[in-house]
N, C-alpha and C positions, 0 to 999 in steps of 0.2 A: 628099300625097305621103309615103309612110312612113318609118319610121326605118331607118337604114342599121345592119346589124349590123357589131360591131366584132370584126374577124378579122385573122389573119395578121401583118403589119407593125405594125398600129395597137396590138397588145397589148404589156402591160409585156414579154412574154418574146420578142417581135419575132422570131418564129420558131424559136426554140430548142424542143428537144423537152421536153415537158411534164416528163418524170422529171428531165430535167437542170437545168431551172428549179427544179424544186421542191426539189432537194438543194442547188442553190446558194443559194436564199433561206434555206434552214433554216442553211447554213452561216454566212450573214450573220447569223443571229439570235444567233449567239455575240456578234456585236458590234453591238447594238442602236443605234448611232449612225450605222450605214451605211444608205444606201439602196439598195432593191432594184429599181431601174430599169436597164434596159439601154439603153446608148447604142449600143452596138457589139458585135459578137462575132464569132468567127471557129474555124474548127474548126483542132485539133492532132490530130497522130497517136493521141493516145489520149483526146482529150476535147475541150475547148473553151476557149478564151481569151475573156473576157466583161471590157467595159470599162462600168461603171458610173458614176455622177457623183462617188462618192468613193474607189472603189478600183478595180485591174486584178486579177480573178481568174482563175485558170487551173486547171485540173484536170477530175473527171468526177463521175459518181455515186457513186464510191468515195469522194473527198475533194477538197478545194478549197485553193489557197492565195491569200491576199488580201494586196495591197500598196497602201497609201495611193498616191495621185499625189505628196502632198507628200514621200516618202520615195525618190523617185527624184531623184538628183543630175542625171543624165543618160542618155541612151538614144535608141532609134530603130529603124528598119525595115532592114534587111539584105537585100535582095530576092534578092540571088544565093543564100545558103543558105536564103532564106525564114524569117528567124528575127528576131523582135522582141528587142532586148536593152536590158540597162540596167546603170547602175551605183548604189548606193545609198551614201547618205553613209557614210562609214567603209570605203569600199573593196568591201564584198561586191557581186559580179557576178551578174547573172542573166539569163536568157533562155528564151524558148519558141518553137519552130518552128510556125509557121502554115501548113497544108496550102492552106488558102483563106483570105488575110488579111481580104478583104472591106474594110471602112471602118477597121478597128482600127489600123493605122499611123497613119493620121489622126487618129483620135480619142485615141489614146495622146500625139501630139505638142499637141494641144489641152489637154488635162487636165493634163499636166505642167505647161506655161505656166500655165494657169489656178490653180495653186496656187503660184506666184511672185507675192509681194506685193512685193519689192524685191530688186533685185541691184545692186551696187556694188563697184568695183575699187578697192583701197585700196594704194596702193604702200608698200611695205616698204623695200626694198633696193634701191637704185637705180632701174631701170625695172622690177624685180620686185616682184611683190604678191600679194595674195590678192582672191579674189572672194568678198563677203560676200553673203549670201542670207537673205530673209526668207521663209519659206514657211507658208503655212496649210493645214491640215486640210480639206479640201472636204466632209467629212461634218459637221463641226460649225463654224460660224462664231465661236463663242464660247470654242474654244480658243485658248490664247495662239500667237502667231506663234512657230516653230522658226527660230532662227537658225544657221546652217553657215556652213562656210567650205571653200574649195577653194585650194589653193595653186597659183600659177602655175609656169610651167617655171623652172628652176633654184633652185627653193628646194624644202626637205625640212624635215620635222618635227624631223629630228635637228639643223639647224642652229642654233646657239646664237642665242638671243634670237628665235627665229621664232614660239615658242608665245605668248610675252608679247607681241608685236607683233601678233599676230592676236587675242587678248585684247584688247587697247586698240582695234583697229580695230573689232571687233564693239561694243564699248563706244560708241564713238565713232558710228557708224551707228546705234543704237538710241536715242542721245539726240539726234541730228540730225535723225532721222524722228519722233519722240517715239511710238516703239514699243516695247512690254514683250516 
């Protein structure tokens, strides 16, 4: 029995046009810690969105934007407008329209979840509190965990004592789980 040729889905580019794949991998080259393997991809009105093990990329042969999965606080697929949306820590919002979503929304959810090392709710004021999350950069397992906080409803950063309470909560969780 002869060897089977590797074509189509089984290649690293998994059906993405060669020129698009080439420009995408070159753009990742500016970040040598990133893997250039395609997990899923989708078409957009002006290009592609690509999920790799470490980043979500969107753009075309003229340029790419890369977003680490660990940088996404929350997000998901909105089928009605056909849009993948996300919020980054710090409040920055982002989205990309997908004309043919394929498996990208499913992989988006999986990769964001894979970057979460720990999530813990810590009460601050009565039943209100903060969600502390430890996230890891999926491109490099040796990088320290990034600690983030998201205030629950009814709390704002302007409320007196909230920042100090959140800082104590992060310190407590880090110590409790012995993570730097």
